[in-house]
N, C-alpha and C positions, 0 to 999 in steps of 0.2 A: 386666197383665191383671186386670180386676176381675170378681169373681163375687159376686152378691148384696150389692153395696155394699162389699166388702172385697177386698183384694189376694188373688189366687188363691194357694192353698197351694203350687202348682207354682212360684211365684216366690220362695218363702221360701229364705233361704240354708241350705246344708246343715249348717252348724255348729250350727244350732238343733236338728238331729235326730241327727246322727252324731257330734257333738263336734268341737272345734277341730282336734285333731291329724289325725283322719281326713279332715276337710273340707279341710284345707290340702294334704294329700297328693293328694286327688282333684283339687283345683284346679290344682296345679302339674304333675301328671304325666298327668292324663286330661282336663283342661279341663272338669271338672264343677264347677259352682258352686251350682246350685239344686236343690231337690227335683225339679223337672221334668227337669233335666239328667240326674239319676241314674235317674229312671224311664224316660227315653228312651235310656239306655245299655243296650241290649238284649243278652241272651245271644247269643254268636256261634254257639253250638250247644248241644245237650243230650245228656247221656249217660244211658243206661238201665242198670238192673241186668243184668249179663250182657253188656252191650255194652262192649267194651274199646277204648280209643283205639289206633289202629294205630301202635305204636312204630316199626314198620319204615318209616313214611312221614315221620318227623321229620327236619328239616333242621338242619344245624349253624348255630349263632348264632340259632336261632329261640327266642323265649321261649314256653314251652309250659305247658299244664295238661293232665295226663293222669290217667286212672283206671286203676290197675294193681294187681297183687297181688305181695306180697313172695315171691320164690322162695327166696332165701337171704340171710343176713346174717352178717358176720364182722368182729370187731375185729382189725385188723392193725397190725404195727409196735409200737414201744415208745417211751416217753418223748415227746419233742416230735413224733416222726414217727407217733404213734399215730393211727389213723383207723378209722372204721367204713365198711365197704364193703357196700352193699346191692344186690342184683340184683332188679329187678322185671320182670314179664312181663305181656303183654296178649294172649297167644295168637298174635300175629304176629311178635313179636321180643322182645328183651331190652334193658334199659337199666340202666346202672350208676349208683348214687348214691354219693356219697362225702361223709363228714362228718369234719372234722378237729378234733383237740384236744378242748377242753372241750365243743365243740359236738356231740360224738359221743355223749355219755352219755345224754341224754334220748331221742334217736331209737333208741338201742340197746334201750331198754326197751319202745318202742312198735312199732317196725318188725320184728315177728317173722314168720317164715315162715308163709304162709297168710293173713296180714292184708291187707286191701284198703284203699287210701287214695287221696286226691287228692294229686298232686305237682305243684309248679310251679317252674320255673327255666329257665335258659338252657342250651341244648344245646351242649356243647363236645366236643372230641375229645382223648383222652389214650391214648397207646400204640395208636393205631389203633381205639379203641373210643369210642363215644359215651357221654357221661356228663352228669349234673347234679351240680354241686358245691354243697354246702350248699343243697339245694332247700327251699322251704317245703313243708309237707305237712299234711294233715288226715286222720286215720284216719276211715274210714267205719264208724261204730258198728253193732253188730248183725250182724256178719258171721261171728262165731265164738263159741264158748263156749256156756255155759248160756243158754237163752232166745233163742238166735240165730234160731230158726225164726220166732218171733212178730215179731221186729224185721225179719227178712228179708221176711216177708209184707207188712209195712207199706211196706218200701222197694221191693218188687218192682213193676215197671211205672212207678215214679215217674221223671219226666223231671227230670234233674239239670242245672240251668242252669250253663253255663260262660261266664263273661263275658270280654270283651276286657280283658286285664290288663296290668300292667307290673311291673317288678322291685320297686317299692315297695308295690304292692297286688296281692295274689294274687286269683284268681277267687273263692275262698270268702269273702275279706274283703269283696269287693264284694257278694256274695250276702247276707252278714250285714247290710250297710248297707241294701240294698234291702229285706230282710225287716223291718228296723226301721221304714223309711218306710211300707211297705205295711201293717204291723200298725197303725201309727198312723192311717192313712187308713181302714182297715177299722173301727177303733173309732169313728170319727166318721161312718161311712157315706159316706166320700169327699166330705165337705163341703168346698166350696171348689175342687173340680175341675170346671170347666165343660167341656161337650162342644161343640166348635166346629162339628160337622156339623149342619145342619138335620135335624129329626126325619124330615121327608118324604123327604129324600135317603137317610138311613140305612135307612129302611124299603124304599125302592125298590131299594137296592143289597143289602139283606139283611145289613147290617153291625151288629155288636154295639156297644153304647155304649162310650165311651172308657174309663170306669173298669173295665168288664169286660175290655176288650182289654188294659189295663195289668196287671190282675191275672193274666190268663191267660198273658201273654207271660213273666211272671216266675215264675208258679206253675202251669204247665199240669198238669192231671191226666191228660189224654190228648193224643194227637197232633191230634185234632179241635179241642181247645181252642187248641192252638198255631196251627193254620191259620186259625181264626176270628180270633185276635188279629192275626196277620200281615196278613190281608186288610184289616182295619180300619186298622191303623197305616200300611200302604202307601198306602191311599186318602187318609188324612190328609195325608201328606207331599206327595202329588201334588196334592191339591185346594187346600191352602192356598197352595202356590207358584203354582198356576195362577190362583187368585183374584188374587194380587198382580200377575201378568202381565196378566191381563184388565183390571184397573183401570188399568194403565199404557197399554194399548191404547186404552181408552175415553178416558182423559185426553188422549192424543195426538190423538185424533180431534176433540177440542173446541177445539184450538188453531187460530188463524187462520193461513192461508198464502196467498201470491199464486199463483193458478193460472198455470201456465207451459205454454202451448200453442204449439208450433212451427208457423210458417206452411208452406203447401205448398211454397213456393219460398223458399230461404234457405240458411243455412250448413249445416244438416243435410242438405238435399237435395243440395247441391253436394258435400258429403263423401261421401254414399252413391254418387253418380254416379262418383266417382273411385276407389272401392274396386276393386282388381284381382281381387277374388274375390266370391263370392256368400255372403251371410250364411246360417248354418245355420238350420234350422227352430227350434232351441232359442233361438238369439240373437234371431230375429224374435219368438218368443213372449214371451220375457222383456222385450224392449224394449217390446212392446205393453203389457205390465203396468205397466212403469215410466212410460210416456207417459200411461197412464190415471191413474196416481197423481199425476203432475205437474200434470194438468189440474184437480185438485180444489182446493177452497179450505181444505183442512186438510193439514198436512204429511205427505208420504210418510215412511214408516218401514219400510224394506225391507232385507232381508238377501239379498245375491247371493252364492251359493256355487256351486262347480262343480269339475269335474275340472281337473287341471293342463293348461294349454294350451287350455281350452275357449273362450277369448275373452272373459273377464270384463272386461278393460280396454277392449276395443272397445265392449262394451255400455255401460260406464260413460261412455266418451267420447261416444257418441251421446246419452246422457241429458244430459251437460253441454252439448253443442251445441244440443240442443232448448231448454234454459234460456236460453242466450245468444241464440238466435233470438227468444225471447220477451221479450228486453230485460233479462234478469238476468245474474248472474255465477255461476260455479261454482268451488269450491275442492276440490282433492284433497289429503288429508292422508295422508302416508306415514310409517312409523315410523323409517326410516333415510335418510341422505343418499344412499346408493348407490341405494336403491329410488326415492327422489324423482327423482334424476337420470335413472334408467332410464325412469321413467314420462314425464318431460318430454321426453326424447329420442324415445321411442316415439310420443308424441302428436304432436309437431311433425313427425316423419317421415311419419306417416299423414296428417296434414292438409296438408302441403306448403305451397303458397302461401296456403292458407286460414288459416294461423297467422302470416301476415306482414302483417297490416293496418298501413297507414301506411308500409310499406316499398316501395321500387321493385320492381315485379313482384308485389306482394301482390294477393290476390283482392279483388273488389269486396265480397263478402259476408264477408270475412275478419275475424279478430279477433286479438288478441295473446294469446300463451300465455307466462306468466311462470313463473320458477322462484325460489323463496324458501326458503333454508335458513339455518342458523346461521352458515355460513361464506361466504355470499354477500358479494362485495366491496361496498365503500361505494357505488360508482357504480351497480352493478347493483341494490343494495337501494333506493337512492333512486328509480331508474327504476321498479322494480316497485311500490313504495309509491304513487308518483304515478299510475301506470296503473291500479292497483286503486281508488284513491280517486276518480278521474275516470270510471271505467268503460271506459277505453281497452282494458284487459285483460279479456277475457271469462272466461279460464280461468287459474287459478294452481295450480301443483303445489308442495307444500312439506312441510316437517317441522314440528316444534313451533314453529318460527319464525313460522308463520302465526297463532299464538295471541297473539303479543305485542301489547301495547296500541297500539303505533304502527301496526299493520296495520288499515286501515279499508277497507271496501268501499263502492262506490257503490250496489249493489243485489245483495246475496248471495242467490241463490235456491236453490242446491243445494250440499250438503256431501257429498263422497264420502270415506269413511274406509276406507283399505286396511289389511288385517291389523289390524282394530280391537281385537283382544284385547290388543294391545301398548300401548293407550292407556288412561288413566284417564278416568272420567266427566267430571271437571272440564275436562280438555283438550278433549274433544269438544264439550262444552257451551259452552266459552269461544269456540270457533270458530263454532258455530251462533248464539251471541248477537250476533255481529257483523252478523247480518242483521236484528236488531231495532233499527232506527234510526228516529228521529223519533217522533211521537205515535202513529202507526199501527203498533203492534207486530205484526210478522208473523214467523213462524218459518220458516227455510229448510227445504226438503225434505232428507231424509237417506237416503243409500244406503250401506249397510255392505257391504264386500266381504271375503270370506275365501277364501284359496287352499287351505284345508284342508277336504276334504269332511266333512260332519257327518251322522251317522245321523239319521233323521227324528225320533226321540224326543229326541235330544240337542238338536236345533234347537227342538223344542217346549218343552223344559225350560229350556235356557239362553237361547235367543233367542225366548221365547214371546211377547214383546210386539212382534215384528216380523213383517211378512208375508214369506214366504220364497220366493225364486225359485231354481231349480236349473238349472244348465247341465250336462247329462249327455251331451252330444254333442260330439265333437271335430271341428274343421274338417277339410275334405278336405285331403289332402296330408300330414297328420301321419304320421310313420313309426313303426313298432313299435320298442320298446326291449327288448333282451335283457338280463336281469338274472341275475347269478350271485354266489353267496357264495364268497369266496376264503379258505379256512382257513389263514391264514398260519402258525399254530403247528403244525398237524398236517402240512401239506404246503407247506414253504417254497418249493418250486419253482413252486407255483401263483402266488405273488406275483411271482416273476421273469417268469413268463409274462404276468401282468397288465401289467407295464411294457412287455413286447414288444408287447402288443396296443395300448397307447397309442402307441407308436412307429409301428406299422402304420397307425393312424388318421391320424396326422400325415403319414406318407409318402403316404397316399392323398388328401392335400389337405385334410384336416379338422383339427379342433382338439379339445382335451380339457380337462376340469377334474380337479383333485385336491383333495378336500375333507378338512380336518383339524378336530378338535374345538377346538383352541385356537391362539393366536398364537405364544407362546413367547418373548417378549422383555420380560416385565415382572415386577417383583418381586411384583406382585399375584398372580402365579400360583405363588408358592412353595408355597402350600398344595396346589395341584393336583399339584405335583411329588411330594408325599407319597402321592398317590393315595388310594384309599378304604382305610381301615384297619378292623380289627375282625375280619376273617376269621381264624379259628384263634387268636384272641387271648384266648380264655377261659382261666380259671385251669386250669393243668395241660395246656394244649394244646401238644403237642410234635410232632404229626404234620406231616411236610413239607406245605407248602401245595399245593393243587391248581392245575392250569393256569388254572382260572377265577379262583382267588384271586390268582394272580400277575398275570393280565391286569387285574384290578381295581386292584391295588396300583400297577401301573406308571402313570406320568403319561400322560395323553392325548397322542397325537402332535400336534406343533405345526407350523404352516405354515412358519415360518422354518427349522426343523430339516429338515423333509421336503424343502423346495425345495432346500436346500443338498446334501442327500444324493442327490437325483435328478440334479442337473446340474452341481454345482460342480467335481467332480474328473474327470479323464480316466477313462473306463471306467465312470462312473456310469450308472445305467439309462437316463437321458434326456440324457446328455451330447451336446452339439451342437444340441439343440433350443432354441428360444427360450422360456425358462421365466420367468414373472413371478409375483409374489405379490400378493394382495389381502386386506386385513383391515380391521376397523373402526377401528383406531387410526392408520391412515394419514391424512395430510392430505387434505381433500376434493378438492383439485385433483389430487393424486397418484392418488387412487382413480378419479376421473373419467378421467384420462389413461390409466390401465391398461385400464379398461373400453372406452374408445374404441378403443384399439389392438387389444384382443382382438376387438372387434366388427368391426374393419377387416381382421382376418386377420394382423396384424403380430406376434401372440403365438401360439405353438403350444400351450403348456400353461399354464393358470392354476391356481396352487396357492392355495387360498382357504379362508376360514372360511365359515360359513353366511350371510355377507352376500350370497351369490349365490342364496339359497334361493328367493326369489320375485322376479318382475319382470324377470329377466334373460333376454333373448331374442337368442341368437346362433345362427341356423339352421345355421351351418357347424360348430358344436360337436357332435360325435357321441359322444365318449367321456367317461366319468366314473369315477374311482376314489375311493371314500369310505373313508378310513383310519379304523380304530377305529369301524367302522360300528355296533357294538353300543352305542356311547356316545350314539347318537341315537335319538329316538323313531320309531315307525312312520310317523306322518304326516310328520315332518320328512324322513325318508328318501325318502318318496314325492314330496315337494316338490322335493328336491334332484335326484332322478332326472328330474323334469320339465324340467330345463334342457337335456337332450339329446333328440335325435330330433325337433327342431322344424323340420327341413327335409326335403328329399327323401331323404336318406340315413338308413338305420336307425341307431338309437342303441344304445349299449352301456353298462351300469352294473355295476361290479364292487364288491361289498361286502366289504371286507377286515376280518377279525376274527381274534382269537386265542382266542375262546371255543370250547370243545369242543362236539361234538354232544350234544344232549340237554339243554343248559342253556336256561333261559328266553330269554336274550339271543339265542342261536343260533336258537331256534325263531322269534323275531320276524323275524330276518333271512331265514330260509327262507320265511316268509309273504310278505315284501316281494318276494322274488325270484320267487315263484310267481304273482303277479298284478299287473296294472296298474290294477285297479279300486280307485280311491281310496275309494269308499264302503264297499267290503268291508274294506279295510285299516283304515278308521277304526273299524269295529266291532271288529276284532281288537284295535286299539290300546286301545279303551275297555274291552274285556273283560279286558285284562291290567293295567289301571290300577285303583287304588283309586277308589271312587266319589267320595271327597272331592276327587280331582284334577279332577273335572268341575265340581262345585258347591261345593267347599270351599276350603281354604286357597289352593290354587294359582290359583284363579280370582278369589276374592272377598276374601281376607285374613280371612275369618271361618270359624268352624267350619261343617262341612257340615251342612245341614239334612236331608240324606238319610241315614237310618240303616237303614231297612228296604227302601226302594224301590231297585230297580236299573233304570237308565234303558234298558238294553238288553233285559233280561228282562221288564220290566213295561210294554211298549209299549201294550197295551190299556188298562191302568189309567190311564196318562198321557193317552192320547187321550180316554178317557171323562171324566176329571177336567177336561180342558180344555173340553170341550163343556158340562159342568155348570157350571163356573165362569163361562163366557161368558154362559150363560143367566141366572145370578143377577145378575151385574154389569150386564147390559143392563137388568134391571128395577129394580135398586137399587144404583147405582154406589157410594154411600156406605155401604152395608151397614147402614143404620139399623135394619132389621128383624132383623139378625143380630148382636147385641152380642157373643155368644161367639165368633163367627167373626172379628169385628174384633179381639178380644183376642188370638186365635191369630195373626192377621196382624201385630199390633204386636210380638208375641214373635219372630216370624220376621224382621221388618224392622228390625233394629238398623241403625245408621249404615253399617256396613261392608257388610251384605247389601243395603242400599238402593243402594249404589254398584254392587254386583255386578249387581243386577237392571237397573240403569240403563245397563249397558254396551251393551245393544242400541241 
């Protein structure tokens, strides 16, 4: 980023300001590398004089920074066992500090009763009491002794910033580093710090300048200062990201594409005529939007999301048929072979003779529907490749195998990406590039599908460069699904009753799924067998582990183990039933065989991993038991549950857990059991996750650019920023009149974030 002809001071490495040692620790442990990184490492909260952190709310294993007062201190033991024990209080509870050996002498002189200080460390448990062992601390001067009143008056009302910290860097160390940076910037009048927001926009929104916002967020004199800083910094985050997305929308609109308009009579019309049901109003509305996009001379770029079972695949198929009718081809990219096989089977069954072009009995307006995966046999692969190259096959469903160089299309007009978040940008673009053949480069239309309902602001933020269609209406005939949490640890007989309910479903002529978190037959899972460690492992932690600790340490339940326990021995809960397993490491033919037999009713109970999460449609399956349900996310549980209740009979979903009541994991399960509204659950899911999981490492491989903005809480800010960004980009796509904004955009869009933004 350039300001006034030189590199912005925000891009300068931290070592030039805070020293090599501190800069190295910040880079390694907090991912802070530049002056700008540090200035945008905002305080997580602020303490006031008289405001004491609630020690009663601290959780074991949490790294905390607290403001508290020494209640008593005593040197205990002798020799090597000598230690200083300090008890601090904040008015809500007490916490013990312990310093061992030589490390006890200095704090003994400073941590006297009545003194107040900042303390930082990891909360552990010893003899049933919470403690901080060898915490870092910083006395708050001016709290006692002569002259205390004058110092206290200066300190009174001051907002004390507490920063997100780590074991290697305490909050006050970060504050000292920030103070060093801010003092330097104040001395130069913040020279080299460009403001990316246009002045007119700042005035319209009543936002303070960037330098003022940065000063006030780190050194607020009043709460009004803090709110003004937050308002500005939230807007920055929303606006710069929306500028990036608006530019992508604009660029996509400039690309050439072949308009695809289906004739009144043809493959699509014949398909609609053979449907045994009426399209829902939502399906008709979304299809109309898609057909309008396909008819334009620039590529469609649309996200299709909706509730489980709302008919997204049907809508996508109608779009593919419209493209085939117009002389083009369509490719559906699925993340797994199981899902690709399910889509291929579902499409060919829905199309019937329309998918049998060239075969005896095939329809006049028919086409071929090919399946291409990594495990396709040599003969099947040769046939598929030939049919795609000649145009004989109008539709192909496949996995990453579609991206291989040998795969060539006669005229690829539409790419449908299912569960697109599982693909990298290179994979998706490699498939779309197969439509750019000859001298007349044209970009295929793109339809992205996700089976996970997304809150409106997340869609605007994560998929802001796509037009969004929502299917929120379930087709007629979908049955209700009863969901219940089964507390296996608290009430073991509930689990026994769960297996009885599965048997009752089978005896009633139906089928059931049992879902487990892992497979259980690989050395790769040795680490999982150790479970999650760390609970109660702090120094001196000798208290017996809680049920929640034990549940986390136990290896996740495995498909092969559970299947054997349920049916192998006489007297097992499901003995006598036809139980099969399905998981991702089975050979493709074996997986397909199991799914075919399950769909045909030849298997009573399918014990599987999450390979059945999406795309699996067996209307006769009415029961599902999810083992270790707390190991799954809210949206994933909702997707799994959507595999039952797809026919005339009501569905049943049992969420088995060993987590006690009141724990966050149990609360998540209770929320899933309480509603079938996927959009409501997606909000709950997001509220319980870190913001970075939405826009940071989990999605992009880069640090989250959102530090102040919350995509759920700040819906209005995001919506307004989107409108403002669209208006600026429409007038000036290259931002030639906004050099500071271009600089901020360049800082946001490093290579990894560019890939993240391009996932839409």
